[in-house]
N, C-alpha and C positions, 0 to 999 in steps of 0.2 A: 477261722482264726489261725489254723496251722499255716495256710497259704499266705496270710498276711504276715505271719512271723517269718516265713521264708523270704518274702519280699522285703520286709524291714531289715532282715539280716543282709540282704544284697545291698540295700541302700546304705547301711552302716559301713559295709566294706568298700563301697564305691566312693562315698562322700565324707566319711568320718564326722557326722554331725554330733553336736553336743546334746541334742534333744530330738526326738521324733514326736511330731504333733499329728494326731489322728483326727481329721475333721470330716465335715460333710455328714451324710446320713449314718455313716459308720460310727460317728461319735456318740450317737444315741445308744448304741449297744456296747459301748466301751467296757462297762462293768462286766458284761458277759464274756466278751472276747479277750480281755486283758490277760487273764491267767494263762490261757493257751498260747497267746502271742508271746508273752514273756518266757514261758517254758521253751518254746521253739527257738527264740533268740538265744536263750542261755545254752541250749543244746548245740546250736549250729554256728554261732558267731565266734570269732576269734576272741581270746581272753580279754583283750583291751576294749572290746565293744560290748561286753555282756552287761555292763552296768549303766549303759546309756538309758536315761529315762524315756519312757513312752507314755505320753499324756494325751488326754482328749483336748480338742480345741475348745477354747472358752466360748466361741460363738456357735459351736455345734453345727447343726444343719442350717443355720441362718447365715453362714459365711457368704454364700452366693448372693443372698438378698442384700446384705450390707455392702458387698462389693459393687453391686449394681447401683445402689443408692449413692455410693461415693462417686460413681461416674456422673450421675446427674448433678451432684453438688460441685463437681470439678469446675474450676474457673477456666472457661475456654474449652476448646476441644483438645483431647489428648493428642499430642504431636504438633499442635499449632505453634508453640514457641520454637520448636525445632525448624519447622518450615519457614517461619519468619526470620529466624537467625540465619538460615542458609540464603535467604533472599534479601539480606540487609542492604545490599547495594542498590537494589531496585525496589524502592518504596511503593511505586505504582503496582509492581508485580504482587507485593504482599497484599495490597488493597484488593486487587483483582482476585487473588486466591481466597481472601475472606469473603468477598462478594459471591464467588462461585460456591463456596460452602453454604452460605445462607440460602442461595437459590436452590441448591440440591436438597436442603432440608425443609423447603417450603416456606 
């Protein structure tokens, strides 16, 4: 927890966030880690950053699963609109690109 507090202090100084969200597997132990993290941040951070809230992620350790599911539910392949926009002049090229993607995915 002390090392997380030091890391969070560094993030506060580098990026000036309004909030730090702790997610993944660490969010499961947030209640145990939070007092030491908060004490370390209050000890090491500049005065302007000592009151920045540190909260657990609402999704906890499920964030990765939900992110993966969102990729499956995504309409089209990520990046496809960009590739088609770059090749707007060549409609046949866009069709060939889509066909090549379908072939590579079976």
